[in-house]
PyMOL Python script that loads the backbone (N, CA, C, O; Angstrom):
from pymol import cmd

cmd.read_pdbstr("""\
ATOM      1  N   MET A   1     216.352 188.860 152.083  1.00  0.00           N
ATOM      2  CA  MET A   1     216.702 188.088 150.909  1.00  0.00           C
ATOM      3  C   MET A   1     215.544 187.158 150.540  1.00  0.00           C
ATOM      4  O   MET A   1     214.929 186.547 151.414  1.00  0.00           O
ATOM      5  N   SER A   2     215.265 187.061 149.291  1.00  0.00           N
ATOM      6  CA  SER A   2     214.163 186.238 148.810  1.00  0.00           C
ATOM      7  C   SER A   2     214.539 184.761 148.835  1.00  0.00           C
ATOM      8  O   SER A   2     215.677 184.400 148.537  1.00  0.00           O
ATOM      9  N   ARG A   3     213.581 183.908 149.191  1.00  0.00           N
ATOM     10  CA  ARG A   3     213.823 182.469 149.252  1.00  0.00           C
ATOM     11  C   ARG A   3     213.601 181.796 147.902  1.00  0.00           C
ATOM     12  O   ARG A   3     213.924 180.621 147.726  1.00  0.00           O
ATOM     13  N   ILE A   4     213.058 182.534 146.967  1.00  0.00           N
ATOM     14  CA  ILE A   4     212.792 181.998 145.631  1.00  0.00           C
ATOM     15  C   ILE A   4     213.216 183.047 144.613  1.00  0.00           C
ATOM     16  O   ILE A   4     212.955 184.236 144.792  1.00  0.00           O
ATOM     17  N   THR A   5     213.856 182.612 143.569  1.00  0.00           N
ATOM     18  CA  THR A   5     214.346 183.559 142.565  1.00  0.00           C
ATOM     19  C   THR A   5     213.340 183.713 141.436  1.00  0.00           C
ATOM     20  O   THR A   5     212.441 182.892 141.253  1.00  0.00           O
ATOM     21  N   LYS A   6     213.521 184.786 140.691  1.00  0.00           N
ATOM     22  CA  LYS A   6     212.648 185.024 139.544  1.00  0.00           C
ATOM     23  C   LYS A   6     212.848 183.922 138.496  1.00  0.00           C
ATOM     24  O   LYS A   6     211.909 183.542 137.797  1.00  0.00           O
ATOM     25  N   GLU A   7     214.072 183.420 138.399  1.00  0.00           N
ATOM     26  CA  GLU A   7     214.349 182.338 137.450  1.00  0.00           C
ATOM     27  C   GLU A   7     213.612 181.058 137.846  1.00  0.00           C
ATOM     28  O   GLU A   7     213.133 180.324 136.981  1.00  0.00           O
ATOM     29  N   GLN A   8     213.520 180.791 139.150  1.00  0.00           N
ATOM     30  CA  GLN A   8     212.765 179.623 139.614  1.00  0.00           C
ATOM     31  C   GLN A   8     211.282 179.782 139.299  1.00  0.00           C
ATOM     32  O   GLN A   8     210.619 178.823 138.905  1.00  0.00           O
ATOM     33  N   VAL A   9     210.767 180.989 139.474  1.00  0.00           N
ATOM     34  CA  VAL A   9     209.356 181.257 139.144  1.00  0.00           C
ATOM     35  C   VAL A   9     209.122 181.014 137.658  1.00  0.00           C
ATOM     36  O   VAL A   9     208.134 180.387 137.276  1.00  0.00           O
ATOM     37  N   LYS A  10     210.029 181.508 136.821  1.00  0.00           N
ATOM     38  CA  LYS A  10     209.889 181.317 135.371  1.00  0.00           C
ATOM     39  C   LYS A  10     209.989 179.836 135.014  1.00  0.00           C
ATOM     40  O   LYS A  10     209.282 179.361 134.126  1.00  0.00           O
ATOM     41  N   HIS A  11     210.868 179.107 135.706  1.00  0.00           N
ATOM     42  CA  HIS A  11     211.020 177.680 135.435  1.00  0.00           C
ATOM     43  C   HIS A  11     209.731 176.924 135.768  1.00  0.00           C
ATOM     44  O   HIS A  11     209.277 176.090 134.985  1.00  0.00           O
ATOM     45  N   VAL A  12     209.151 177.214 136.921  1.00  0.00           N
ATOM     46  CA  VAL A  12     207.895 176.564 137.301  1.00  0.00           C
ATOM     47  C   VAL A  12     206.787 176.932 136.317  1.00  0.00           C
ATOM     48  O   VAL A  12     205.985 176.080 135.937  1.00  0.00           O
ATOM     49  N   ALA A  13     206.743 178.188 135.909  1.00  0.00           N
ATOM     50  CA  ALA A  13     205.734 178.611 134.924  1.00  0.00           C
ATOM     51  C   ALA A  13     205.928 177.859 133.616  1.00  0.00           C
ATOM     52  O   ALA A  13     204.955 177.458 132.978  1.00  0.00           O
ATOM     53  N   HIS A  14     207.174 177.667 133.215  1.00  0.00           N
ATOM     54  CA  HIS A  14     207.457 176.917 131.989  1.00  0.00           C
ATOM     55  C   HIS A  14     206.990 175.468 132.119  1.00  0.00           C
ATOM     56  O   HIS A  14     206.382 174.924 131.197  1.00  0.00           O
ATOM     57  N   LEU A  15     207.276 174.838 133.274  1.00  0.00           N
ATOM     58  CA  LEU A  15     206.843 173.457 133.490  1.00  0.00           C
ATOM     59  C   LEU A  15     205.331 173.335 133.445  1.00  0.00           C
ATOM     60  O   LEU A  15     204.795 172.327 132.986  1.00  0.00           O
ATOM     61  N   ALA A  16     204.635 174.380 133.928  1.00  0.00           N
ATOM     62  CA  ALA A  16     203.169 174.373 133.936  1.00  0.00           C
ATOM     63  C   ALA A  16     202.599 174.871 132.606  1.00  0.00           C
ATOM     64  O   ALA A  16     201.385 175.007 132.450  1.00  0.00           O
ATOM     65  N   ARG A  17     203.482 175.138 131.664  1.00  0.00           N
ATOM     66  CA  ARG A  17     203.090 175.645 130.335  1.00  0.00           C
ATOM     67  C   ARG A  17     202.317 176.958 130.440  1.00  0.00           C
ATOM     68  O   ARG A  17     201.324 177.172 129.745  1.00  0.00           O
ATOM     69  N   LEU A  18     202.802 177.837 131.335  1.00  0.00           N
ATOM     70  CA  LEU A  18     202.192 179.152 131.516  1.00  0.00           C
ATOM     71  C   LEU A  18     203.130 180.214 130.975  1.00  0.00           C
ATOM     72  O   LEU A  18     204.324 180.211 131.271  1.00  0.00           O
ATOM     73  N   GLY A  19     202.594 181.106 130.197  1.00  0.00           N
ATOM     74  CA  GLY A  19     203.384 182.233 129.725  1.00  0.00           C
ATOM     75  C   GLY A  19     203.211 183.399 130.691  1.00  0.00           C
ATOM     76  O   GLY A  19     202.093 183.868 130.905  1.00  0.00           O
ATOM     77  N   ILE A  20     204.315 183.870 131.276  1.00  0.00           N
ATOM     78  CA  ILE A  20     204.220 184.994 132.205  1.00  0.00           C
ATOM     79  C   ILE A  20     205.197 186.083 131.781  1.00  0.00           C
ATOM     80  O   ILE A  20     206.241 185.811 131.189  1.00  0.00           O
ATOM     81  N   THR A  21     204.836 187.304 132.093  1.00  0.00           N
ATOM     82  CA  THR A  21     205.685 188.455 131.780  1.00  0.00           C
ATOM     83  C   THR A  21     206.700 188.662 132.899  1.00  0.00           C
ATOM     84  O   THR A  21     206.627 188.022 133.948  1.00  0.00           O
ATOM     85  N   GLU A  22     207.644 189.564 132.657  1.00  0.00           N
ATOM     86  CA  GLU A  22     208.641 189.889 133.687  1.00  0.00           C
ATOM     87  C   GLU A  22     207.954 190.455 134.931  1.00  0.00           C
ATOM     88  O   GLU A  22     208.317 190.114 136.057  1.00  0.00           O
ATOM     89  N   ASP A  23     206.957 191.324 134.721  1.00  0.00           N
ATOM     90  CA  ASP A  23     206.234 191.902 135.861  1.00  0.00           C
ATOM     91  C   ASP A  23     205.509 190.826 136.658  1.00  0.00           C
ATOM     92  O   ASP A  23     205.506 190.858 137.889  1.00  0.00           O
ATOM     93  N   GLU A  24     204.889 189.868 135.957  1.00  0.00           N
ATOM     94  CA  GLU A  24     204.188 188.781 136.643  1.00  0.00           C
ATOM     95  C   GLU A  24     205.177 187.894 137.404  1.00  0.00           C
ATOM     96  O   GLU A  24     204.894 187.456 138.519  1.00  0.00           O
ATOM     97  N   ALA A  25     206.338 187.632 136.795  1.00  0.00           N
ATOM     98  CA  ALA A  25     207.348 186.817 137.466  1.00  0.00           C
ATOM     99  C   ALA A  25     207.794 187.486 138.757  1.00  0.00           C
ATOM    100  O   ALA A  25     207.977 186.818 139.775  1.00  0.00           O
ATOM    101  N   GLU A  26     207.969 188.798 138.720  1.00  0.00           N
ATOM    102  CA  GLU A  26     208.373 189.527 139.914  1.00  0.00           C
ATOM    103  C   GLU A  26     207.272 189.498 140.975  1.00  0.00           C
ATOM    104  O   GLU A  26     207.547 189.315 142.161  1.00  0.00           O
ATOM    105  N   MET A  27     206.018 189.681 140.535  1.00  0.00           N
ATOM    106  CA  MET A  27     204.885 189.652 141.459  1.00  0.00           C
ATOM    107  C   MET A  27     204.758 188.268 142.106  1.00  0.00           C
ATOM    108  O   MET A  27     204.573 188.160 143.318  1.00  0.00           O
ATOM    109  N   PHE A  28     204.859 187.199 141.280  1.00  0.00           N
ATOM    110  CA  PHE A  28     204.746 185.838 141.805  1.00  0.00           C
ATOM    111  C   PHE A  28     205.921 185.516 142.723  1.00  0.00           C
ATOM    112  O   PHE A  28     205.754 184.795 143.706  1.00  0.00           O
ATOM    113  N   GLN A  29     207.098 186.038 142.419  1.00  0.00           N
ATOM    114  CA  GLN A  29     208.254 185.821 143.285  1.00  0.00           C
ATOM    115  C   GLN A  29     207.962 186.371 144.678  1.00  0.00           C
ATOM    116  O   GLN A  29     208.227 185.717 145.687  1.00  0.00           O
ATOM    117  N   HIS A  30     207.414 187.577 144.713  1.00  0.00           N
ATOM    118  CA  HIS A  30     207.091 188.198 145.998  1.00  0.00           C
ATOM    119  C   HIS A  30     206.010 187.393 146.740  1.00  0.00           C
ATOM    120  O   HIS A  30     206.135 187.137 147.938  1.00  0.00           O
ATOM    121  N   GLN A  31     204.959 187.001 146.024  1.00  0.00           N
ATOM    122  CA  GLN A  31     203.867 186.259 146.657  1.00  0.00           C
ATOM    123  C   GLN A  31     204.327 184.895 147.169  1.00  0.00           C
ATOM    124  O   GLN A  31     203.974 184.493 148.278  1.00  0.00           O
ATOM    125  N   LEU A  32     205.111 184.186 146.361  1.00  0.00           N
ATOM    126  CA  LEU A  32     205.598 182.878 146.783  1.00  0.00           C
ATOM    127  C   LEU A  32     206.553 183.000 147.961  1.00  0.00           C
ATOM    128  O   LEU A  32     206.564 182.142 148.844  1.00  0.00           O
ATOM    129  N   ASP A  33     207.352 184.059 147.981  1.00  0.00           N
ATOM    130  CA  ASP A  33     208.259 184.285 149.100  1.00  0.00           C
ATOM    131  C   ASP A  33     207.478 184.495 150.399  1.00  0.00           C
ATOM    132  O   ASP A  33     207.883 184.010 151.455  1.00  0.00           O
ATOM    133  N   GLU A  34     206.359 185.217 150.318  1.00  0.00           N
ATOM    134  CA  GLU A  34     205.510 185.418 151.496  1.00  0.00           C
ATOM    135  C   GLU A  34     204.914 184.091 151.967  1.00  0.00           C
ATOM    136  O   GLU A  34     204.805 183.859 153.171  1.00  0.00           O
ATOM    137  N   MET A  35     204.526 183.217 151.030  1.00  0.00           N
ATOM    138  CA  MET A  35     203.980 181.913 151.400  1.00  0.00           C
ATOM    139  C   MET A  35     205.039 181.055 152.087  1.00  0.00           C
ATOM    140  O   MET A  35     204.758 180.376 153.075  1.00  0.00           O
ATOM    141  N   ILE A  36     206.250 181.096 151.557  1.00  0.00           N
ATOM    142  CA  ILE A  36     207.343 180.325 152.154  1.00  0.00           C
ATOM    143  C   ILE A  36     207.629 180.839 153.563  1.00  0.00           C
ATOM    144  O   ILE A  36     207.870 180.049 154.476  1.00  0.00           O
ATOM    145  N   SER A  37     207.604 182.157 153.742  1.00  0.00           N
ATOM    146  CA  SER A  37     207.829 182.737 155.069  1.00  0.00           C
ATOM    147  C   SER A  37     206.770 182.261 156.052  1.00  0.00           C
ATOM    148  O   SER A  37     207.081 181.936 157.198  1.00  0.00           O
ATOM    149  N   PHE A  38     205.521 182.219 155.607  1.00  0.00           N
ATOM    150  CA  PHE A  38     204.433 181.753 156.469  1.00  0.00           C
ATOM    151  C   PHE A  38     204.633 180.284 156.843  1.00  0.00           C
ATOM    152  O   PHE A  38     204.443 179.902 157.997  1.00  0.00           O
ATOM    153  N   ALA A  39     205.019 179.462 155.860  1.00  0.00           N
ATOM    154  CA  ALA A  39     205.254 178.042 156.140  1.00  0.00           C
ATOM    155  C   ALA A  39     206.395 177.870 157.129  1.00  0.00           C
ATOM    156  O   ALA A  39     206.349 176.985 157.983  1.00  0.00           O
ATOM    157  N   GLU A  40     207.418 178.709 157.022  1.00  0.00           N
ATOM    158  CA  GLU A  40     208.533 178.634 157.971  1.00  0.00           C
ATOM    159  C   GLU A  40     208.081 179.003 159.385  1.00  0.00           C
ATOM    160  O   GLU A  40     208.567 178.435 160.362  1.00  0.00           O
ATOM    161  N   GLN A  41     207.155 179.949 159.492  1.00  0.00           N
ATOM    162  CA  GLN A  41     206.607 180.294 160.809  1.00  0.00           C
ATOM    163  C   GLN A  41     205.876 179.100 161.406  1.00  0.00           C
ATOM    164  O   GLN A  41     205.986 178.835 162.603  1.00  0.00           O
ATOM    165  N   LEU A  42     205.131 178.382 160.575  1.00  0.00           N
ATOM    166  CA  LEU A  42     204.402 177.207 161.062  1.00  0.00           C
ATOM    167  C   LEU A  42     205.364 176.131 161.545  1.00  0.00           C
ATOM    168  O   LEU A  42     205.054 175.405 162.489  1.00  0.00           O
ATOM    169  N   ASN A  43     206.523 176.017 160.912  1.00  0.00           N
ATOM    170  CA  ASN A  43     207.513 175.017 161.327  1.00  0.00           C
ATOM    171  C   ASN A  43     208.085 175.311 162.705  1.00  0.00           C
ATOM    172  O   ASN A  43     208.647 174.415 163.335  1.00  0.00           O
ATOM    173  N   GLU A  44     207.961 176.531 163.187  1.00  0.00           N
ATOM    174  CA  GLU A  44     208.475 176.896 164.506  1.00  0.00           C
ATOM    175  C   GLU A  44     207.557 176.422 165.639  1.00  0.00           C
ATOM    176  O   GLU A  44     207.978 176.386 166.796  1.00  0.00           O
ATOM    177  N   LEU A  45     206.315 176.061 165.321  1.00  0.00           N
ATOM    178  CA  LEU A  45     205.367 175.631 166.344  1.00  0.00           C
ATOM    179  C   LEU A  45     205.713 174.250 166.888  1.00  0.00           C
ATOM    180  O   LEU A  45     206.166 173.378 166.147  1.00  0.00           O
ATOM    181  N   ASP A  46     205.497 174.062 168.178  1.00  0.00           N
ATOM    182  CA  ASP A  46     205.717 172.769 168.810  1.00  0.00           C
ATOM    183  C   ASP A  46     204.447 171.930 168.629  1.00  0.00           C
ATOM    184  O   ASP A  46     203.416 172.223 169.234  1.00  0.00           O
ATOM    185  N   THR A  47     204.524 170.911 167.815  1.00  0.00           N
ATOM    186  CA  THR A  47     203.359 170.071 167.526  1.00  0.00           C
ATOM    187  C   THR A  47     203.560 168.632 168.006  1.00  0.00           C
ATOM    188  O   THR A  47     202.879 167.717 167.543  1.00  0.00           O
ATOM    189  N   ASP A  48     204.493 168.442 168.931  1.00  0.00           N
ATOM    190  CA  ASP A  48     204.786 167.088 169.412  1.00  0.00           C
ATOM    191  C   ASP A  48     203.573 166.431 170.078  1.00  0.00           C
ATOM    192  O   ASP A  48     203.397 165.218 169.961  1.00  0.00           O
ATOM    193  N   GLN A  49     202.743 167.197 170.764  1.00  0.00           N
ATOM    194  CA  GLN A  49     201.605 166.637 171.480  1.00  0.00           C
ATOM    195  C   GLN A  49     200.303 166.696 170.673  1.00  0.00           C
ATOM    196  O   GLN A  49     199.234 166.390 171.200  1.00  0.00           O
ATOM    197  N   VAL A  50     200.392 167.084 169.413  1.00  0.00           N
ATOM    198  CA  VAL A  50     199.197 167.218 168.570  1.00  0.00           C
ATOM    199  C   VAL A  50     199.052 165.969 167.707  1.00  0.00           C
ATOM    200  O   VAL A  50     199.970 165.581 166.985  1.00  0.00           O
ATOM    201  N   GLU A  51     197.871 165.349 167.802  1.00  0.00           N
ATOM    202  CA  GLU A  51     197.622 164.171 166.971  1.00  0.00           C
ATOM    203  C   GLU A  51     197.422 164.595 165.520  1.00  0.00           C
ATOM    204  O   GLU A  51     196.878 165.667 165.252  1.00  0.00           O
ATOM    205  N   PRO A  52     197.861 163.753 164.580  1.00  0.00           N
ATOM    206  CA  PRO A  52     197.660 164.081 163.163  1.00  0.00           C
ATOM    207  C   PRO A  52     196.171 164.190 162.834  1.00  0.00           C
ATOM    208  O   PRO A  52     195.354 163.432 163.356  1.00  0.00           O
ATOM    209  N   THR A  53     195.837 165.123 161.981  1.00  0.00           N
ATOM    210  CA  THR A  53     194.459 165.323 161.545  1.00  0.00           C
ATOM    211  C   THR A  53     194.323 164.788 160.122  1.00  0.00           C
ATOM    212  O   THR A  53     195.043 165.205 159.214  1.00  0.00           O
ATOM    213  N   TYR A  54     193.404 163.874 159.949  1.00  0.00           N
ATOM    214  CA  TYR A  54     193.192 163.312 158.625  1.00  0.00           C
ATOM    215  C   TYR A  54     192.052 164.009 157.900  1.00  0.00           C
ATOM    216  O   TYR A  54     191.991 164.009 156.670  1.00  0.00           O
ATOM    217  N   HIS A  55     191.157 164.598 158.666  1.00  0.00           N
ATOM    218  CA  HIS A  55     190.028 165.326 158.086  1.00  0.00           C
ATOM    219  C   HIS A  55     189.601 166.355 159.131  1.00  0.00           C
ATOM    220  O   HIS A  55     189.586 166.064 160.327  1.00  0.00           O
ATOM    221  N   VAL A  56     189.258 167.546 158.678  1.00  0.00           N
ATOM    222  CA  VAL A  56     188.915 168.600 159.633  1.00  0.00           C
ATOM    223  C   VAL A  56     187.580 168.354 160.323  1.00  0.00           C
ATOM    224  O   VAL A  56     187.343 168.882 161.410  1.00  0.00           O
ATOM    225  N   LEU A  57     186.708 167.566 159.713  1.00  0.00           N
ATOM    226  CA  LEU A  57     185.422 167.241 160.325  1.00  0.00           C
ATOM    227  C   LEU A  57     185.421 165.780 160.736  1.00  0.00           C
ATOM    228  O   LEU A  57     185.982 164.933 160.042  1.00  0.00           O
ATOM    229  N   ASP A  58     184.801 165.490 161.848  1.00  0.00           N
ATOM    230  CA  ASP A  58     184.732 164.113 162.330  1.00  0.00           C
ATOM    231  C   ASP A  58     183.597 163.394 161.604  1.00  0.00           C
ATOM    232  O   ASP A  58     182.509 163.218 162.152  1.00  0.00           O
ATOM    233  N   MET A  59     183.862 162.985 160.376  1.00  0.00           N
ATOM    234  CA  MET A  59     182.842 162.323 159.569  1.00  0.00           C
ATOM    235  C   MET A  59     183.378 160.966 159.127  1.00  0.00           C
ATOM    236  O   MET A  59     184.535 160.841 158.724  1.00  0.00           O
ATOM    237  N   LYS A  60     182.523 159.959 159.210  1.00  0.00           N
ATOM    238  CA  LYS A  60     182.922 158.630 158.781  1.00  0.00           C
ATOM    239  C   LYS A  60     181.846 158.053 157.876  1.00  0.00           C
ATOM    240  O   LYS A  60     180.659 158.089 158.201  1.00  0.00           O
ATOM    241  N   ASN A  61     182.275 157.518 156.730  1.00  0.00           N
ATOM    242  CA  ASN A  61     181.373 156.841 155.802  1.00  0.00           C
ATOM    243  C   ASN A  61     180.087 157.639 155.553  1.00  0.00           C
ATOM    244  O   ASN A  61     178.986 157.179 155.855  1.00  0.00           O
ATOM    245  N   VAL A  62     180.248 158.808 155.011  1.00  0.00           N
ATOM    246  CA  VAL A  62     179.091 159.666 154.782  1.00  0.00           C
ATOM    247  C   VAL A  62     178.632 159.613 153.325  1.00  0.00           C
ATOM    248  O   VAL A  62     178.043 160.567 152.816  1.00  0.00           O
ATOM    249  N   MET A  63     178.906 158.495 152.666  1.00  0.00           N
ATOM    250  CA  MET A  63     178.481 158.366 151.274  1.00  0.00           C
ATOM    251  C   MET A  63     177.048 157.853 151.212  1.00  0.00           C
ATOM    252  O   MET A  63     176.597 157.102 152.077  1.00  0.00           O
ATOM    253  N   ARG A  64     176.357 158.272 150.181  1.00  0.00           N
ATOM    254  CA  ARG A  64     174.981 157.825 150.012  1.00  0.00           C
ATOM    255  C   ARG A  64     174.959 156.406 149.456  1.00  0.00           C
ATOM    256  O   ARG A  64     175.959 155.917 148.931  1.00  0.00           O
ATOM    257  N   GLU A  65     173.829 155.766 149.577  1.00  0.00           N
ATOM    258  CA  GLU A  65     173.656 154.444 149.003  1.00  0.00           C
ATOM    259  C   GLU A  65     173.748 154.541 147.487  1.00  0.00           C
ATOM    260  O   GLU A  65     173.282 155.512 146.892  1.00  0.00           O
ATOM    261  N   ASP A  66     174.341 153.547 146.875  1.00  0.00           N
ATOM    262  CA  ASP A  66     174.468 153.505 145.419  1.00  0.00           C
ATOM    263  C   ASP A  66     173.240 152.798 144.852  1.00  0.00           C
ATOM    264  O   ASP A  66     173.225 151.580 144.675  1.00  0.00           O
ATOM    265  N   THR A  67     172.216 153.595 144.575  1.00  0.00           N
ATOM    266  CA  THR A  67     170.975 153.028 144.053  1.00  0.00           C
ATOM    267  C   THR A  67     170.681 153.594 142.679  1.00  0.00           C
ATOM    268  O   THR A  67     170.989 154.750 142.390  1.00  0.00           O
ATOM    269  N   ALA A  68     170.089 152.776 141.843  1.00  0.00           N
ATOM    270  CA  ALA A  68     169.718 153.217 140.500  1.00  0.00           C
ATOM    271  C   ALA A  68     168.524 154.155 140.596  1.00  0.00           C
ATOM    272  O   ALA A  68     167.632 153.965 141.422  1.00  0.00           O
ATOM    273  N   GLY A  69     168.522 155.157 139.749  1.00  0.00           N
ATOM    274  CA  GLY A  69     167.420 156.107 139.718  1.00  0.00           C
ATOM    275  C   GLY A  69     167.095 156.486 138.288  1.00  0.00           C
ATOM    276  O   GLY A  69     167.813 156.137 137.351  1.00  0.00           O
ATOM    277  N   LYS A  70     166.015 157.199 138.144  1.00  0.00           N
ATOM    278  CA  LYS A  70     165.582 157.620 136.813  1.00  0.00           C
ATOM    279  C   LYS A  70     166.544 158.680 136.293  1.00  0.00           C
ATOM    280  O   LYS A  70     166.850 159.643 136.997  1.00  0.00           O
ATOM    281  N   GLY A  71     167.018 158.510 135.071  1.00  0.00           N
ATOM    282  CA  GLY A  71     167.938 159.455 134.449  1.00  0.00           C
ATOM    283  C   GLY A  71     167.189 160.559 133.719  1.00  0.00           C
ATOM    284  O   GLY A  71     165.960 160.622 133.746  1.00  0.00           O
ATOM    285  N   LEU A  72     167.945 161.417 133.076  1.00  0.00           N
ATOM    286  CA  LEU A  72     167.347 162.500 132.293  1.00  0.00           C
ATOM    287  C   LEU A  72     166.704 161.954 131.027  1.00  0.00           C
ATOM    288  O   LEU A  72     167.115 160.906 130.530  1.00  0.00           O
ATOM    289  N   PRO A  73     165.705 162.646 130.500  1.00  0.00           N
ATOM    290  CA  PRO A  73     165.139 162.233 129.218  1.00  0.00           C
ATOM    291  C   PRO A  73     166.190 162.361 128.118  1.00  0.00           C
ATOM    292  O   PRO A  73     167.036 163.254 128.167  1.00  0.00           O
ATOM    293  N   VAL A  74     166.140 161.479 127.133  1.00  0.00           N
ATOM    294  CA  VAL A  74     167.124 161.463 126.040  1.00  0.00           C
ATOM    295  C   VAL A  74     167.187 162.823 125.352  1.00  0.00           C
ATOM    296  O   VAL A  74     168.274 163.291 125.012  1.00  0.00           O
ATOM    297  N   GLU A  75     166.047 163.457 125.143  1.00  0.00           N
ATOM    298  CA  GLU A  75     166.013 164.755 124.459  1.00  0.00           C
ATOM    299  C   GLU A  75     166.831 165.800 125.237  1.00  0.00           C
ATOM    300  O   GLU A  75     167.504 166.646 124.648  1.00  0.00           O
ATOM    301  N   GLU A  76     166.758 165.719 126.562  1.00  0.00           N
ATOM    302  CA  GLU A  76     167.486 166.656 127.417  1.00  0.00           C
ATOM    303  C   GLU A  76     168.995 166.390 127.349  1.00  0.00           C
ATOM    304  O   GLU A  76     169.798 167.324 127.359  1.00  0.00           O
ATOM    305  N   VAL A  77     169.366 165.125 127.281  1.00  0.00           N
ATOM    306  CA  VAL A  77     170.783 164.750 127.257  1.00  0.00           C
ATOM    307  C   VAL A  77     171.447 165.205 125.967  1.00  0.00           C
ATOM    308  O   VAL A  77     172.555 165.739 126.003  1.00  0.00           O
ATOM    309  N   VAL A  78     170.793 165.006 124.829  1.00  0.00           N
ATOM    310  CA  VAL A  78     171.426 165.308 123.541  1.00  0.00           C
ATOM    311  C   VAL A  78     171.168 166.736 123.064  1.00  0.00           C
ATOM    312  O   VAL A  78     171.666 167.128 122.009  1.00  0.00           O
ATOM    313  N   LYS A  79     170.406 167.511 123.815  1.00  0.00           N
ATOM    314  CA  LYS A  79     170.025 168.846 123.339  1.00  0.00           C
ATOM    315  C   LYS A  79     171.232 169.759 123.123  1.00  0.00           C
ATOM    316  O   LYS A  79     171.217 170.563 122.191  1.00  0.00           O
ATOM    317  N   ASN A  80     172.275 169.665 123.947  1.00  0.00           N
ATOM    318  CA  ASN A  80     173.451 170.525 123.797  1.00  0.00           C
ATOM    319  C   ASN A  80     174.630 169.831 123.128  1.00  0.00           C
ATOM    320  O   ASN A  80     175.709 170.412 123.015  1.00  0.00           O
ATOM    321  N   ALA A  81     174.435 168.598 122.686  1.00  0.00           N
ATOM    322  CA  ALA A  81     175.522 167.881 122.013  1.00  0.00           C
ATOM    323  C   ALA A  81     175.766 168.508 120.639  1.00  0.00           C
ATOM    324  O   ALA A  81     174.811 168.863 119.949  1.00  0.00           O
ATOM    325  N   PRO A  82     177.017 168.646 120.239  1.00  0.00           N
ATOM    326  CA  PRO A  82     177.298 169.237 118.934  1.00  0.00           C
ATOM    327  C   PRO A  82     176.774 168.400 117.776  1.00  0.00           C
ATOM    328  O   PRO A  82     176.439 168.941 116.723  1.00  0.00           O
ATOM    329  N   ASP A  83     176.700 167.072 117.962  1.00  0.00           N
ATOM    330  CA  ASP A  83     176.211 166.199 116.892  1.00  0.00           C
ATOM    331  C   ASP A  83     175.521 164.998 117.531  1.00  0.00           C
ATOM    332  O   ASP A  83     176.101 164.321 118.380  1.00  0.00           O
ATOM    333  N   SER A  84     174.290 164.737 117.123  1.00  0.00           N
ATOM    334  CA  SER A  84     173.580 163.573 117.649  1.00  0.00           C
ATOM    335  C   SER A  84     172.719 162.974 116.552  1.00  0.00           C
ATOM    336  O   SER A  84     172.362 163.643 115.583  1.00  0.00           O
ATOM    337  N   LYS A  85     172.390 161.687 116.726  1.00  0.00           N
ATOM    338  CA  LYS A  85     171.542 160.999 115.751  1.00  0.00           C
ATOM    339  C   LYS A  85     170.808 159.881 116.473  1.00  0.00           C
ATOM    340  O   LYS A  85     171.425 159.083 117.178  1.00  0.00           O
ATOM    341  N   ASP A  86     169.510 159.823 116.303  1.00  0.00           N
ATOM    342  CA  ASP A  86     168.668 158.771 116.877  1.00  0.00           C
ATOM    343  C   ASP A  86     168.840 158.641 118.396  1.00  0.00           C
ATOM    344  O   ASP A  86     168.810 157.532 118.929  1.00  0.00           O
ATOM    345  N   GLY A  87     169.018 159.761 119.088  1.00  0.00           N
ATOM    346  CA  GLY A  87     169.126 159.743 120.540  1.00  0.00           C
ATOM    347  C   GLY A  87     170.509 159.430 121.068  1.00  0.00           C
ATOM    348  O   GLY A  87     170.685 159.269 122.276  1.00  0.00           O
ATOM    349  N   TYR A  88     171.489 159.341 120.194  1.00  0.00           N
ATOM    350  CA  TYR A  88     172.871 159.072 120.613  1.00  0.00           C
ATOM    351  C   TYR A  88     173.751 160.273 120.288  1.00  0.00           C
ATOM    352  O   TYR A  88     173.506 160.981 119.311  1.00  0.00           O
ATOM    353  N   ILE A  89     174.754 160.497 121.088  1.00  0.00           N
ATOM    354  CA  ILE A  89     175.723 161.563 120.814  1.00  0.00           C
ATOM    355  C   ILE A  89     176.781 160.993 119.886  1.00  0.00           C
ATOM    356  O   ILE A  89     177.393 159.964 120.172  1.00  0.00           O
ATOM    357  N   ARG A  90     176.986 161.683 118.767  1.00  0.00           N
ATOM    358  CA  ARG A  90     177.964 161.221 117.786  1.00  0.00           C
ATOM    359  C   ARG A  90     179.321 161.865 118.083  1.00  0.00           C
ATOM    360  O   ARG A  90     179.411 163.057 118.374  1.00  0.00           O
ATOM    361  N   VAL A  91     180.356 161.058 118.003  1.00  0.00           N
ATOM    362  CA  VAL A  91     181.719 161.533 118.232  1.00  0.00           C
ATOM    363  C   VAL A  91     182.580 161.088 117.063  1.00  0.00           C
ATOM    364  O   VAL A  91     182.221 160.147 116.355  1.00  0.00           O
ATOM    365  N   PRO A  92     183.719 161.753 116.849  1.00  0.00           N
ATOM    366  CA  PRO A  92     184.597 161.326 115.745  1.00  0.00           C
ATOM    367  C   PRO A  92     185.114 159.903 115.965  1.00  0.00           C
ATOM    368  O   PRO A  92     185.376 159.496 117.097  1.00  0.00           O
ATOM    369  N   ALA A  93     185.253 159.171 114.891  1.00  0.00           N
ATOM    370  CA  ALA A  93     185.768 157.810 114.981  1.00  0.00           C
ATOM    371  C   ALA A  93     187.258 157.855 115.349  1.00  0.00           C
ATOM    372  O   ALA A  93     188.007 158.715 114.888  1.00  0.00           O
ATOM    373  N   ILE A  94     187.655 156.901 116.193  1.00  0.00           N
ATOM    374  CA  ILE A  94     189.071 156.843 116.585  1.00  0.00           C
ATOM    375  C   ILE A  94     189.747 155.604 116.048  1.00  0.00           C
ATOM    376  O   ILE A  94     190.963 155.462 116.169  1.00  0.00           O
ATOM    377  N   MET A  95     188.976 154.696 115.451  1.00  0.00           N
ATOM    378  CA  MET A  95     189.528 153.459 114.863  1.00  0.00           C
ATOM    379  C   MET A  95     188.992 153.310 113.451  1.00  0.00           C
ATOM    380  O   MET A  95     187.882 153.741 113.139  1.00  0.00           O
ATOM    381  N   ASP A  96     189.786 152.702 112.621  1.00  0.00           N
ATOM    382  CA  ASP A  96     189.332 152.474 111.230  1.00  0.00           C
ATOM    383  C   ASP A  96     188.437 151.283 111.135  1.00  0.00           C
ATOM    384  O   ASP A  96     187.967 150.949 110.048  1.00  0.00           O
TER     385      ASP A  96
END
""", "prot")
cmd.dss("prot")
cmd.show_as("cartoon", "prot")
cmd.util.cbc("prot")
cmd.orient("prot")
């Protein structure tokens, strides 16, 4: 018996604003059911003696220094902008 119905798949697709066909709903139902089965298998494991893992790698404070550096040339920045003038990117006005 499936743990998720086709109607539930369609409902989630609707919430995500995704249009799916009947065939896709059936395919996703099967795939999601397999994922749920796998998660249920994981729940059977005894993890009482396992410490929680917050990150898979033992890394602490690995951020770079926040230093100012030379930016791109203005010509390079505005080259792909749809509209620019005098080195600035022009955007539609949002206030009167």
